[in-house]
mmCIF file of the C-alpha atoms, coordinates in Angstrom:
data_MODEL
# 
_entry.id   MODEL 
# 
loop_
_atom_site.group_PDB 
_atom_site.id 
_atom_site.type_symbol 
_atom_site.label_atom_id 
_atom_site.label_alt_id 
_atom_site.label_comp_id 
_atom_site.label_asym_id 
_atom_site.label_entity_id 
_atom_site.label_seq_id 
_atom_site.pdbx_PDB_ins_code 
_atom_site.Cartn_x 
_atom_site.Cartn_y 
_atom_site.Cartn_z 
_atom_site.occupancy 
_atom_site.B_iso_or_equiv 
_atom_site.pdbx_formal_charge 
_atom_site.auth_seq_id 
_atom_site.auth_comp_id 
_atom_site.auth_asym_id 
_atom_site.auth_atom_id 
_atom_site.pdbx_PDB_model_num 
ATOM 1   C CA . MET A 1 1   ? 114.815 109.056 52.818 1.00 0.00 ? 1   MET A CA 1 
ATOM 2   C CA . ILE A 1 2   ? 111.995 109.537 50.501 1.00 0.00 ? 2   ILE A CA 1 
ATOM 3   C CA . GLU A 1 3   ? 111.144 112.494 48.443 1.00 0.00 ? 3   GLU A CA 1 
ATOM 4   C CA . LEU A 1 4   ? 108.131 113.181 46.066 1.00 0.00 ? 4   LEU A CA 1 
ATOM 5   C CA . VAL A 1 5   ? 108.712 115.892 43.580 1.00 0.00 ? 5   VAL A CA 1 
ATOM 6   C CA . ASN A 1 6   ? 105.754 117.369 41.703 1.00 0.00 ? 6   ASN A CA 1 
ATOM 7   C CA . VAL A 1 7   ? 104.103 113.920 41.373 1.00 0.00 ? 7   VAL A CA 1 
ATOM 8   C CA . LYS A 1 8   ? 101.284 113.595 38.986 1.00 0.00 ? 8   LYS A CA 1 
ATOM 9   C CA . LYS A 1 9   ? 99.259  110.437 38.194 1.00 0.00 ? 9   LYS A CA 1 
ATOM 10  C CA . VAL A 1 10  ? 96.329  110.249 35.769 1.00 0.00 ? 10  VAL A CA 1 
ATOM 11  C CA . PHE A 1 11  ? 93.757  107.491 35.043 1.00 0.00 ? 11  PHE A CA 1 
ATOM 12  C CA . GLY A 1 12  ? 92.115  108.107 31.731 1.00 0.00 ? 12  GLY A CA 1 
ATOM 13  C CA . ASP A 1 13  ? 91.039  111.752 31.717 1.00 0.00 ? 13  ASP A CA 1 
ATOM 14  C CA . LYS A 1 14  ? 90.922  111.951 35.552 1.00 0.00 ? 14  LYS A CA 1 
ATOM 15  C CA . VAL A 1 15  ? 93.778  113.468 37.429 1.00 0.00 ? 15  VAL A CA 1 
ATOM 16  C CA . ILE A 1 16  ? 94.250  111.427 40.533 1.00 0.00 ? 16  ILE A CA 1 
ATOM 17  C CA . LEU A 1 17  ? 97.415  113.144 42.053 1.00 0.00 ? 17  LEU A CA 1 
ATOM 18  C CA . ASP A 1 18  ? 98.427  116.561 41.033 1.00 0.00 ? 18  ASP A CA 1 
ATOM 19  C CA . ASP A 1 19  ? 101.742 118.222 41.794 1.00 0.00 ? 19  ASP A CA 1 
ATOM 20  C CA . ILE A 1 20  ? 102.488 116.326 45.043 1.00 0.00 ? 20  ILE A CA 1 
ATOM 21  C CA . SER A 1 21  ? 105.710 117.321 46.765 1.00 0.00 ? 21  SER A CA 1 
ATOM 22  C CA . THR A 1 22  ? 106.751 116.157 50.224 1.00 0.00 ? 22  THR A CA 1 
ATOM 23  C CA . LYS A 1 23  ? 109.666 114.442 52.168 1.00 0.00 ? 23  LYS A CA 1 
ATOM 24  C CA . ILE A 1 24  ? 109.538 111.325 54.437 1.00 0.00 ? 24  ILE A CA 1 
ATOM 25  C CA . GLU A 1 25  ? 112.203 111.415 57.069 1.00 0.00 ? 25  GLU A CA 1 
ATOM 26  C CA . ASP A 1 26  ? 114.257 108.370 57.921 1.00 0.00 ? 26  ASP A CA 1 
ATOM 27  C CA . GLY A 1 27  ? 112.678 106.474 61.028 1.00 0.00 ? 27  GLY A CA 1 
ATOM 28  C CA . SER A 1 28  ? 109.591 108.532 60.979 1.00 0.00 ? 28  SER A CA 1 
ATOM 29  C CA . VAL A 1 29  ? 105.909 107.536 60.958 1.00 0.00 ? 29  VAL A CA 1 
ATOM 30  C CA . THR A 1 30  ? 103.750 109.353 58.274 1.00 0.00 ? 30  THR A CA 1 
ATOM 31  C CA . THR A 1 31  ? 100.048 108.921 57.952 1.00 0.00 ? 31  THR A CA 1 
ATOM 32  C CA . ILE A 1 32  ? 98.027  109.815 54.987 1.00 0.00 ? 32  ILE A CA 1 
ATOM 33  C CA . ILE A 1 33  ? 94.391  110.563 55.619 1.00 0.00 ? 33  ILE A CA 1 
ATOM 34  C CA . GLY A 1 34  ? 91.499  112.315 53.814 1.00 0.00 ? 34  GLY A CA 1 
ATOM 35  C CA . PRO A 1 35  ? 88.243  111.320 51.804 1.00 0.00 ? 35  PRO A CA 1 
ATOM 36  C CA . SER A 1 36  ? 87.780  108.100 50.094 1.00 0.00 ? 36  SER A CA 1 
ATOM 37  C CA . GLY A 1 37  ? 88.885  108.381 46.334 1.00 0.00 ? 37  GLY A CA 1 
ATOM 38  C CA . THR A 1 38  ? 91.277  111.319 46.630 1.00 0.00 ? 38  THR A CA 1 
ATOM 39  C CA . GLY A 1 39  ? 94.372  109.325 45.653 1.00 0.00 ? 39  GLY A CA 1 
ATOM 40  C CA . LYS A 1 40  ? 95.861  108.069 48.998 1.00 0.00 ? 40  LYS A CA 1 
ATOM 41  C CA . SER A 1 41  ? 96.436  104.382 48.071 1.00 0.00 ? 41  SER A CA 1 
ATOM 42  C CA . THR A 1 42  ? 97.618  105.441 44.582 1.00 0.00 ? 42  THR A CA 1 
ATOM 43  C CA . LEU A 1 43  ? 100.416 107.629 46.328 1.00 0.00 ? 43  LEU A CA 1 
ATOM 44  C CA . ILE A 1 44  ? 102.088 104.904 48.148 1.00 0.00 ? 44  ILE A CA 1 
ATOM 45  C CA . ARG A 1 45  ? 101.595 102.533 45.269 1.00 0.00 ? 45  ARG A CA 1 
ATOM 46  C CA . LEU A 1 46  ? 103.725 105.020 43.364 1.00 0.00 ? 46  LEU A CA 1 
ATOM 47  C CA . ILE A 1 47  ? 106.354 104.935 45.959 1.00 0.00 ? 47  ILE A CA 1 
ATOM 48  C CA . ASN A 1 48  ? 106.706 101.045 45.356 1.00 0.00 ? 48  ASN A CA 1 
ATOM 49  C CA . ARG A 1 49  ? 106.222 101.351 41.624 1.00 0.00 ? 49  ARG A CA 1 
ATOM 50  C CA . LEU A 1 50  ? 103.038 99.274  41.571 1.00 0.00 ? 50  LEU A CA 1 
ATOM 51  C CA . GLU A 1 51  ? 101.841 102.256 39.664 1.00 0.00 ? 51  GLU A CA 1 
ATOM 52  C CA . GLU A 1 52  ? 103.881 104.417 37.262 1.00 0.00 ? 52  GLU A CA 1 
ATOM 53  C CA . LEU A 1 53  ? 104.191 108.097 37.297 1.00 0.00 ? 53  LEU A CA 1 
ATOM 54  C CA . ASP A 1 54  ? 102.646 110.451 34.763 1.00 0.00 ? 54  ASP A CA 1 
ATOM 55  C CA . GLY A 1 55  ? 104.794 113.382 36.028 1.00 0.00 ? 55  GLY A CA 1 
ATOM 56  C CA . GLY A 1 56  ? 107.370 114.491 38.604 1.00 0.00 ? 56  GLY A CA 1 
ATOM 57  C CA . ASP A 1 57  ? 109.830 112.133 40.215 1.00 0.00 ? 57  ASP A CA 1 
ATOM 58  C CA . ILE A 1 58  ? 110.318 110.104 43.379 1.00 0.00 ? 58  ILE A CA 1 
ATOM 59  C CA . LEU A 1 59  ? 113.654 109.926 45.131 1.00 0.00 ? 59  LEU A CA 1 
ATOM 60  C CA . TYR A 1 60  ? 114.991 107.167 47.417 1.00 0.00 ? 60  TYR A CA 1 
ATOM 61  C CA . ASN A 1 61  ? 117.999 108.390 49.515 1.00 0.00 ? 61  ASN A CA 1 
ATOM 62  C CA . GLY A 1 62  ? 118.553 111.083 46.766 1.00 0.00 ? 62  GLY A CA 1 
ATOM 63  C CA . LYS A 1 63  ? 118.203 108.767 43.776 1.00 0.00 ? 63  LYS A CA 1 
ATOM 64  C CA . SER A 1 64  ? 115.367 108.620 41.398 1.00 0.00 ? 64  SER A CA 1 
ATOM 65  C CA . ILE A 1 65  ? 113.641 105.325 41.592 1.00 0.00 ? 65  ILE A CA 1 
ATOM 66  C CA . TYR A 1 66  ? 113.023 105.679 37.731 1.00 0.00 ? 66  TYR A CA 1 
ATOM 67  C CA . ASP A 1 67  ? 116.738 105.977 37.079 1.00 0.00 ? 67  ASP A CA 1 
ATOM 68  C CA . LYS A 1 68  ? 117.689 103.230 34.649 1.00 0.00 ? 68  LYS A CA 1 
ATOM 69  C CA . SER A 1 69  ? 120.251 102.046 37.286 1.00 0.00 ? 69  SER A CA 1 
ATOM 70  C CA . PHE A 1 70  ? 117.810 101.598 39.926 1.00 0.00 ? 70  PHE A CA 1 
ATOM 71  C CA . LYS A 1 71  ? 116.526 98.024  39.752 1.00 0.00 ? 71  LYS A CA 1 
ATOM 72  C CA . LEU A 1 72  ? 112.885 97.409  40.571 1.00 0.00 ? 72  LEU A CA 1 
ATOM 73  C CA . VAL A 1 73  ? 113.824 94.325  42.674 1.00 0.00 ? 73  VAL A CA 1 
ATOM 74  C CA . GLU A 1 74  ? 116.189 96.345  44.915 1.00 0.00 ? 74  GLU A CA 1 
ATOM 75  C CA . LEU A 1 75  ? 113.422 98.785  45.365 1.00 0.00 ? 75  LEU A CA 1 
ATOM 76  C CA . ARG A 1 76  ? 111.021 96.221  46.488 1.00 0.00 ? 76  ARG A CA 1 
ATOM 77  C CA . LYS A 1 77  ? 113.722 94.836  48.863 1.00 0.00 ? 77  LYS A CA 1 
ATOM 78  C CA . LYS A 1 78  ? 113.958 98.259  50.530 1.00 0.00 ? 78  LYS A CA 1 
ATOM 79  C CA . VAL A 1 79  ? 110.487 99.235  50.507 1.00 0.00 ? 79  VAL A CA 1 
ATOM 80  C CA . GLY A 1 80  ? 107.986 96.768  51.812 1.00 0.00 ? 80  GLY A CA 1 
ATOM 81  C CA . MET A 1 81  ? 104.255 96.723  51.379 1.00 0.00 ? 81  MET A CA 1 
ATOM 82  C CA . VAL A 1 82  ? 101.372 95.555  53.483 1.00 0.00 ? 82  VAL A CA 1 
ATOM 83  C CA . PHE A 1 83  ? 98.019  95.436  51.411 1.00 0.00 ? 83  PHE A CA 1 
ATOM 84  C CA . GLN A 1 84  ? 94.258  95.743  52.478 1.00 0.00 ? 84  GLN A CA 1 
ATOM 85  C CA . GLN A 1 85  ? 93.546  92.453  51.145 1.00 0.00 ? 85  GLN A CA 1 
ATOM 86  C CA . PHE A 1 86  ? 96.593  90.642  52.695 1.00 0.00 ? 86  PHE A CA 1 
ATOM 87  C CA . ASN A 1 87  ? 97.887  89.261  49.354 1.00 0.00 ? 87  ASN A CA 1 
ATOM 88  C CA . LEU A 1 88  ? 98.835  85.909  50.919 1.00 0.00 ? 88  LEU A CA 1 
ATOM 89  C CA . PHE A 1 89  ? 99.467  82.668  49.229 1.00 0.00 ? 89  PHE A CA 1 
ATOM 90  C CA . ASN A 1 90  ? 96.271  80.548  50.011 1.00 0.00 ? 90  ASN A CA 1 
ATOM 91  C CA . ASN A 1 91  ? 97.975  77.289  48.910 1.00 0.00 ? 91  ASN A CA 1 
ATOM 92  C CA . TYR A 1 92  ? 100.879 77.802  51.504 1.00 0.00 ? 92  TYR A CA 1 
ATOM 93  C CA . SER A 1 93  ? 100.956 77.529  55.282 1.00 0.00 ? 93  SER A CA 1 
ATOM 94  C CA . VAL A 1 94  ? 101.751 80.571  57.408 1.00 0.00 ? 94  VAL A CA 1 
ATOM 95  C CA . LEU A 1 95  ? 105.439 79.633  57.410 1.00 0.00 ? 95  LEU A CA 1 
ATOM 96  C CA . GLY A 1 96  ? 105.476 79.088  53.693 1.00 0.00 ? 96  GLY A CA 1 
ATOM 97  C CA . ASN A 1 97  ? 104.041 82.471  53.268 1.00 0.00 ? 97  ASN A CA 1 
ATOM 98  C CA . ILE A 1 98  ? 106.984 84.028  55.067 1.00 0.00 ? 98  ILE A CA 1 
ATOM 99  C CA . ILE A 1 99  ? 109.836 81.980  53.855 1.00 0.00 ? 99  ILE A CA 1 
ATOM 100 C CA . MET A 1 100 ? 108.963 82.124  50.238 1.00 0.00 ? 100 MET A CA 1 
ATOM 101 C CA . PRO A 1 101 ? 110.212 85.669  49.375 1.00 0.00 ? 101 PRO A CA 1 
ATOM 102 C CA . LEU A 1 102 ? 113.236 85.074  51.680 1.00 0.00 ? 102 LEU A CA 1 
ATOM 103 C CA . ARG A 1 103 ? 114.201 82.102  49.714 1.00 0.00 ? 103 ARG A CA 1 
ATOM 104 C CA . HIS A 1 104 ? 113.396 83.390  46.305 1.00 0.00 ? 104 HIS A CA 1 
ATOM 105 C CA . VAL A 1 105 ? 114.300 87.041  46.483 1.00 0.00 ? 105 VAL A CA 1 
ATOM 106 C CA . LEU A 1 106 ? 116.919 87.184  49.253 1.00 0.00 ? 106 LEU A CA 1 
ATOM 107 C CA . LYS A 1 107 ? 118.269 83.660  48.309 1.00 0.00 ? 107 LYS A CA 1 
ATOM 108 C CA . MET A 1 108 ? 118.188 82.734  52.028 1.00 0.00 ? 108 MET A CA 1 
ATOM 109 C CA . LYS A 1 109 ? 119.031 79.194  53.111 1.00 0.00 ? 109 LYS A CA 1 
ATOM 110 C CA . LYS A 1 110 ? 115.873 77.266  54.110 1.00 0.00 ? 110 LYS A CA 1 
ATOM 111 C CA . SER A 1 111 ? 117.099 76.892  57.746 1.00 0.00 ? 111 SER A CA 1 
ATOM 112 C CA . GLU A 1 112 ? 117.893 80.563  58.056 1.00 0.00 ? 112 GLU A CA 1 
ATOM 113 C CA . ALA A 1 113 ? 114.582 81.563  56.579 1.00 0.00 ? 113 ALA A CA 1 
ATOM 114 C CA . ILE A 1 114 ? 112.691 79.339  58.963 1.00 0.00 ? 114 ILE A CA 1 
ATOM 115 C CA . GLU A 1 115 ? 114.552 81.024  62.050 1.00 0.00 ? 115 GLU A CA 1 
ATOM 116 C CA . VAL A 1 116 ? 113.707 84.523  60.598 1.00 0.00 ? 116 VAL A CA 1 
ATOM 117 C CA . ALA A 1 117 ? 110.151 83.578  60.117 1.00 0.00 ? 117 ALA A CA 1 
ATOM 118 C CA . LYS A 1 118 ? 109.910 82.350  63.694 1.00 0.00 ? 118 LYS A CA 1 
ATOM 119 C CA . HIS A 1 119 ? 111.230 85.473  65.130 1.00 0.00 ? 119 HIS A CA 1 
ATOM 120 C CA . GLU A 1 120 ? 108.855 87.564  63.259 1.00 0.00 ? 120 GLU A CA 1 
ATOM 121 C CA . LEU A 1 121 ? 105.799 85.412  63.922 1.00 0.00 ? 121 LEU A CA 1 
ATOM 122 C CA . GLU A 1 122 ? 106.869 85.741  67.739 1.00 0.00 ? 122 GLU A CA 1 
ATOM 123 C CA . ARG A 1 123 ? 106.865 89.563  67.198 1.00 0.00 ? 123 ARG A CA 1 
ATOM 124 C CA . VAL A 1 124 ? 103.302 89.592  65.886 1.00 0.00 ? 124 VAL A CA 1 
ATOM 125 C CA . GLY A 1 125 ? 102.014 87.031  68.255 1.00 0.00 ? 125 GLY A CA 1 
ATOM 126 C CA . LEU A 1 126 ? 101.329 84.107  65.885 1.00 0.00 ? 126 LEU A CA 1 
ATOM 127 C CA . ILE A 1 127 ? 104.204 81.618  66.620 1.00 0.00 ? 127 ILE A CA 1 
ATOM 128 C CA . ASP A 1 128 ? 101.549 78.996  67.657 1.00 0.00 ? 128 ASP A CA 1 
ATOM 129 C CA . PHE A 1 129 ? 99.970  79.373  64.118 1.00 0.00 ? 129 PHE A CA 1 
ATOM 130 C CA . ILE A 1 130 ? 103.334 78.695  62.196 1.00 0.00 ? 130 ILE A CA 1 
ATOM 131 C CA . ASN A 1 131 ? 102.011 75.548  60.451 1.00 0.00 ? 131 ASN A CA 1 
ATOM 132 C CA . HIS A 1 132 ? 98.524  76.478  60.000 1.00 0.00 ? 132 HIS A CA 1 
ATOM 133 C CA . ASP A 1 133 ? 96.753  76.814  56.710 1.00 0.00 ? 133 ASP A CA 1 
ATOM 134 C CA . VAL A 1 134 ? 96.203  80.641  56.033 1.00 0.00 ? 134 VAL A CA 1 
ATOM 135 C CA . ARG A 1 135 ? 92.821  80.049  54.715 1.00 0.00 ? 135 ARG A CA 1 
ATOM 136 C CA . ASN A 1 136 ? 91.672  78.981  58.213 1.00 0.00 ? 136 ASN A CA 1 
ATOM 137 C CA . LEU A 1 137 ? 92.861  82.287  59.812 1.00 0.00 ? 137 LEU A CA 1 
ATOM 138 C CA . SER A 1 138 ? 90.860  85.230  60.905 1.00 0.00 ? 138 SER A CA 1 
ATOM 139 C CA . GLY A 1 139 ? 91.375  88.502  58.999 1.00 0.00 ? 139 GLY A CA 1 
ATOM 140 C CA . GLY A 1 140 ? 93.172  90.072  61.979 1.00 0.00 ? 140 GLY A CA 1 
ATOM 141 C CA . GLN A 1 141 ? 95.576  86.942  61.833 1.00 0.00 ? 141 GLN A CA 1 
ATOM 142 C CA . LYS A 1 142 ? 96.030  86.936  58.080 1.00 0.00 ? 142 LYS A CA 1 
ATOM 143 C CA . GLN A 1 143 ? 97.035  90.751  58.267 1.00 0.00 ? 143 GLN A CA 1 
ATOM 144 C CA . ARG A 1 144 ? 99.490  89.942  61.022 1.00 0.00 ? 144 ARG A CA 1 
ATOM 145 C CA . VAL A 1 145 ? 100.916 87.179  58.834 1.00 0.00 ? 145 VAL A CA 1 
ATOM 146 C CA . ALA A 1 146 ? 101.324 89.770  56.062 1.00 0.00 ? 146 ALA A CA 1 
ATOM 147 C CA . ILE A 1 147 ? 103.065 92.152  58.429 1.00 0.00 ? 147 ILE A CA 1 
ATOM 148 C CA . ALA A 1 148 ? 105.470 89.376  59.648 1.00 0.00 ? 148 ALA A CA 1 
ATOM 149 C CA . ARG A 1 149 ? 106.240 88.417  55.992 1.00 0.00 ? 149 ARG A CA 1 
ATOM 150 C CA . THR A 1 150 ? 107.094 92.054  55.243 1.00 0.00 ? 150 THR A CA 1 
ATOM 151 C CA . LEU A 1 151 ? 109.281 92.483  58.270 1.00 0.00 ? 151 LEU A CA 1 
ATOM 152 C CA . ALA A 1 152 ? 111.144 89.324  57.493 1.00 0.00 ? 152 ALA A CA 1 
ATOM 153 C CA . MET A 1 153 ? 112.504 90.977  54.391 1.00 0.00 ? 153 MET A CA 1 
ATOM 154 C CA . LYS A 1 154 ? 114.081 93.676  56.780 1.00 0.00 ? 154 LYS A CA 1 
ATOM 155 C CA . PRO A 1 155 ? 112.776 96.618  54.725 1.00 0.00 ? 155 PRO A CA 1 
ATOM 156 C CA . ASP A 1 156 ? 113.902 100.140 55.238 1.00 0.00 ? 156 ASP A CA 1 
ATOM 157 C CA . VAL A 1 157 ? 110.421 101.444 54.694 1.00 0.00 ? 157 VAL A CA 1 
ATOM 158 C CA . ILE A 1 158 ? 107.112 99.768  55.154 1.00 0.00 ? 158 ILE A CA 1 
ATOM 159 C CA . LEU A 1 159 ? 103.979 101.039 53.242 1.00 0.00 ? 159 LEU A CA 1 
ATOM 160 C CA . PHE A 1 160 ? 100.717 100.131 54.808 1.00 0.00 ? 160 PHE A CA 1 
ATOM 161 C CA . ASP A 1 161 ? 97.640  100.574 52.387 1.00 0.00 ? 161 ASP A CA 1 
ATOM 162 C CA . GLU A 1 162 ? 94.771  100.847 54.738 1.00 0.00 ? 162 GLU A CA 1 
ATOM 163 C CA . PRO A 1 163 ? 95.815  97.735  56.625 1.00 0.00 ? 163 PRO A CA 1 
ATOM 164 C CA . THR A 1 164 ? 92.540  97.413  58.767 1.00 0.00 ? 164 THR A CA 1 
ATOM 165 C CA . SER A 1 165 ? 89.963  98.283  56.062 1.00 0.00 ? 165 SER A CA 1 
ATOM 166 C CA . ALA A 1 166 ? 89.083  94.632  55.226 1.00 0.00 ? 166 ALA A CA 1 
ATOM 167 C CA . LEU A 1 167 ? 88.756  93.557  58.950 1.00 0.00 ? 167 LEU A CA 1 
ATOM 168 C CA . ASP A 1 168 ? 85.870  93.131  61.193 1.00 0.00 ? 168 ASP A CA 1 
ATOM 169 C CA . PRO A 1 169 ? 85.613  95.864  63.842 1.00 0.00 ? 169 PRO A CA 1 
ATOM 170 C CA . GLU A 1 170 ? 86.723  93.541  66.610 1.00 0.00 ? 170 GLU A CA 1 
ATOM 171 C CA . MET A 1 171 ? 89.944  92.576  64.864 1.00 0.00 ? 171 MET A CA 1 
ATOM 172 C CA . ILE A 1 172 ? 91.117  96.043  63.982 1.00 0.00 ? 172 ILE A CA 1 
ATOM 173 C CA . GLY A 1 173 ? 92.750  96.853  67.263 1.00 0.00 ? 173 GLY A CA 1 
ATOM 174 C CA . GLU A 1 174 ? 95.094  93.708  67.205 1.00 0.00 ? 174 GLU A CA 1 
ATOM 175 C CA . VAL A 1 175 ? 96.474  94.856  63.891 1.00 0.00 ? 175 VAL A CA 1 
ATOM 176 C CA . LEU A 1 176 ? 96.888  98.591  64.973 1.00 0.00 ? 176 LEU A CA 1 
ATOM 177 C CA . ASP A 1 177 ? 98.684  97.460  68.130 1.00 0.00 ? 177 ASP A CA 1 
ATOM 178 C CA . ILE A 1 178 ? 101.195 95.701  66.110 1.00 0.00 ? 178 ILE A CA 1 
ATOM 179 C CA . ILE A 1 179 ? 101.799 98.593  63.781 1.00 0.00 ? 179 ILE A CA 1 
ATOM 180 C CA . LYS A 1 180 ? 102.083 100.947 66.948 1.00 0.00 ? 180 LYS A CA 1 
ATOM 181 C CA . SER A 1 181 ? 104.750 98.549  68.338 1.00 0.00 ? 181 SER A CA 1 
ATOM 182 C CA . LEU A 1 182 ? 106.770 98.892  65.175 1.00 0.00 ? 182 LEU A CA 1 
ATOM 183 C CA . ALA A 1 183 ? 106.714 102.662 65.514 1.00 0.00 ? 183 ALA A CA 1 
ATOM 184 C CA . HIS A 1 184 ? 109.206 102.230 68.518 1.00 0.00 ? 184 HIS A CA 1 
ATOM 185 C CA . ASP A 1 185 ? 111.690 100.274 66.314 1.00 0.00 ? 185 ASP A CA 1 
ATOM 186 C CA . ASP A 1 186 ? 112.643 103.214 64.168 1.00 0.00 ? 186 ASP A CA 1 
ATOM 187 C CA . ILE A 1 187 ? 111.117 101.695 61.111 1.00 0.00 ? 187 ILE A CA 1 
ATOM 188 C CA . THR A 1 188 ? 110.289 104.215 58.402 1.00 0.00 ? 188 THR A CA 1 
ATOM 189 C CA . MET A 1 189 ? 106.413 103.740 57.963 1.00 0.00 ? 189 MET A CA 1 
ATOM 190 C CA . ILE A 1 190 ? 103.946 105.264 55.739 1.00 0.00 ? 190 ILE A CA 1 
ATOM 191 C CA . VAL A 1 191 ? 100.350 104.552 56.573 1.00 0.00 ? 191 VAL A CA 1 
ATOM 192 C CA . VAL A 1 192 ? 97.185  105.144 54.669 1.00 0.00 ? 192 VAL A CA 1 
ATOM 193 C CA . THR A 1 193 ? 94.435  104.955 57.141 1.00 0.00 ? 193 THR A CA 1 
ATOM 194 C CA . HIS A 1 194 ? 90.860  105.828 58.162 1.00 0.00 ? 194 HIS A CA 1 
ATOM 195 C CA . GLU A 1 195 ? 91.534  105.198 61.848 1.00 0.00 ? 195 GLU A CA 1 
ATOM 196 C CA . MET A 1 196 ? 91.841  108.828 63.058 1.00 0.00 ? 196 MET A CA 1 
ATOM 197 C CA . ASN A 1 197 ? 92.633  108.055 66.626 1.00 0.00 ? 197 ASN A CA 1 
ATOM 198 C CA . PHE A 1 198 ? 95.439  105.741 65.644 1.00 0.00 ? 198 PHE A CA 1 
ATOM 199 C CA . ALA A 1 199 ? 96.809  108.365 63.123 1.00 0.00 ? 199 ALA A CA 1 
ATOM 200 C CA . LYS A 1 200 ? 96.621  111.050 65.812 1.00 0.00 ? 200 LYS A CA 1 
ATOM 201 C CA . GLU A 1 201 ? 98.547  108.927 68.246 1.00 0.00 ? 201 GLU A CA 1 
ATOM 202 C CA . ILE A 1 202 ? 101.279 107.411 66.084 1.00 0.00 ? 202 ILE A CA 1 
ATOM 203 C CA . SER A 1 203 ? 102.109 110.092 63.471 1.00 0.00 ? 203 SER A CA 1 
ATOM 204 C CA . ASP A 1 204 ? 105.435 112.082 63.241 1.00 0.00 ? 204 ASP A CA 1 
ATOM 205 C CA . LYS A 1 205 ? 103.730 113.747 60.243 1.00 0.00 ? 205 LYS A CA 1 
ATOM 206 C CA . VAL A 1 206 ? 100.308 113.654 58.883 1.00 0.00 ? 206 VAL A CA 1 
ATOM 207 C CA . ILE A 1 207 ? 99.450  114.459 55.261 1.00 0.00 ? 207 ILE A CA 1 
ATOM 208 C CA . PHE A 1 208 ? 95.884  115.370 54.422 1.00 0.00 ? 208 PHE A CA 1 
ATOM 209 C CA . LEU A 1 209 ? 94.980  114.695 50.882 1.00 0.00 ? 209 LEU A CA 1 
ATOM 210 C CA . ASP A 1 210 ? 91.845  116.184 49.145 1.00 0.00 ? 210 ASP A CA 1 
ATOM 211 C CA . GLU A 1 211 ? 91.017  115.819 45.479 1.00 0.00 ? 211 GLU A CA 1 
ATOM 212 C CA . GLY A 1 212 ? 94.545  114.604 44.508 1.00 0.00 ? 212 GLY A CA 1 
ATOM 213 C CA . LYS A 1 213 ? 96.401  117.479 46.257 1.00 0.00 ? 213 LYS A CA 1 
ATOM 214 C CA . ILE A 1 214 ? 97.847  117.853 49.600 1.00 0.00 ? 214 ILE A CA 1 
ATOM 215 C CA . LEU A 1 215 ? 95.711  120.276 51.505 1.00 0.00 ? 215 LEU A CA 1 
ATOM 216 C CA . LYS A 1 216 ? 97.879  120.384 54.529 1.00 0.00 ? 216 LYS A CA 1 
ATOM 217 C CA . GLU A 1 217 ? 100.713 118.481 56.150 1.00 0.00 ? 217 GLU A CA 1 
ATOM 218 C CA . GLY A 1 218 ? 102.410 118.714 59.509 1.00 0.00 ? 218 GLY A CA 1 
ATOM 219 C CA . SER A 1 219 ? 102.576 117.272 62.900 1.00 0.00 ? 219 SER A CA 1 
ATOM 220 C CA . SER A 1 220 ? 99.802  115.473 64.587 1.00 0.00 ? 220 SER A CA 1 
ATOM 221 C CA . ASP A 1 221 ? 98.698  118.668 66.439 1.00 0.00 ? 221 ASP A CA 1 
ATOM 222 C CA . ASP A 1 222 ? 98.889  120.785 63.358 1.00 0.00 ? 222 ASP A CA 1 
ATOM 223 C CA . ILE A 1 223 ? 96.168  118.538 61.605 1.00 0.00 ? 223 ILE A CA 1 
ATOM 224 C CA . PHE A 1 224 ? 94.112  117.161 64.521 1.00 0.00 ? 224 PHE A CA 1 
ATOM 225 C CA . VAL A 1 225 ? 94.266  120.045 66.968 1.00 0.00 ? 225 VAL A CA 1 
ATOM 226 C CA . ASN A 1 226 ? 95.216  123.191 65.276 1.00 0.00 ? 226 ASN A CA 1 
ATOM 227 C CA . SER A 1 227 ? 94.555  122.768 61.512 1.00 0.00 ? 227 SER A CA 1 
ATOM 228 C CA . GLY A 1 228 ? 92.869  126.098 61.045 1.00 0.00 ? 228 GLY A CA 1 
ATOM 229 C CA . ASN A 1 229 ? 91.296  124.552 58.001 1.00 0.00 ? 229 ASN A CA 1 
ATOM 230 C CA . GLU A 1 230 ? 87.545  124.402 57.646 1.00 0.00 ? 230 GLU A CA 1 
ATOM 231 C CA . ARG A 1 231 ? 87.651  121.328 55.172 1.00 0.00 ? 231 ARG A CA 1 
ATOM 232 C CA . ILE A 1 232 ? 89.930  119.355 57.491 1.00 0.00 ? 232 ILE A CA 1 
ATOM 233 C CA . ASN A 1 233 ? 87.983  120.277 60.571 1.00 0.00 ? 233 ASN A CA 1 
ATOM 234 C CA . LYS A 1 234 ? 84.734  119.102 58.821 1.00 0.00 ? 234 LYS A CA 1 
ATOM 235 C CA . PHE A 1 235 ? 86.242  115.760 57.741 1.00 0.00 ? 235 PHE A CA 1 
ATOM 236 C CA . LEU A 1 236 ? 87.478  115.153 61.290 1.00 0.00 ? 236 LEU A CA 1 
ATOM 237 C CA . GLN A 1 237 ? 84.154  115.953 62.850 1.00 0.00 ? 237 GLN A CA 1 
ATOM 238 C CA . ASN A 1 238 ? 82.546  113.070 60.845 1.00 0.00 ? 238 ASN A CA 1 
ATOM 239 C CA . PHE A 1 239 ? 85.010  110.765 62.729 1.00 0.00 ? 239 PHE A CA 1 
ATOM 240 C CA . ASN A 1 240 ? 84.251  112.289 66.079 1.00 0.00 ? 240 ASN A CA 1 
ATOM 241 C CA . ASN A 1 241 ? 80.429  112.085 66.083 1.00 0.00 ? 241 ASN A CA 1 
# 
C-alpha cells in the first residue's frame, strides 16, 4: 500500500532521515521504534506530507504522493493521523470535533455526520461524552476522541505519532487497548511508539530506526526475540530493566 524509496529529510545541516526504503502492506500493523530524536515522527509526517521530502519518493498504491495529479486533500482523506497532543478544537464539543471534518472535507450531511460520530464514539467507549466540552476531558479521553475523529473519516491508513506520550501512566492502557482493537479490523496502521510490550504484541512488522537509518526491520520476533543486533538488544534492555 505504501512504499518509501530512498527517502531523505534534512533540517538545516542535519540529516534526519537518510536513504529510508521500506514497504507497508495493506491491512498490516507496522510499529516504528528506536531512540528519541532518530527521525521516527518525521518519517510518518512525511507519509502524510506534513513534512516535505528532500530526496527519494513515497508511493501510495503505486503512485507518487508528490505527483502533480495526486491532490493533497485526497491524500489526507486516505491517510489519517493521530497526534501526540490530540490536536482537538477546544472551542467545540466532542461531537463538534468529529463532525467538523466530515462536514467540511467529506461534504457529509449533518444528520449523517452525527450518526457516524455516534458510531465511532461507541467504538472508543465515549458515547456518554458526546456533548461534553473537550477541555474538560482527561488526556486519555481526548486521545480517544482524536482516534474516533480519524476513524470517522474512513481512512485506508492511520498514522499514530506516539499516541500515549502526552498521557499520564494510568491513562496509557485505555488508549493502547483501543489501538489493539483496531488491529482486528484490517485497518492499515503505522505506529510510532515507546511502548515496547505493545509493539511486540501488535506488530506484523517492526522497524528499528537509529540515527536516521533503518537498523533492522522484520517481524516482532525478528526484533524483540532474535534481533542478533547488539545495538537493538541494548536499547530493549533499558525497557526491560
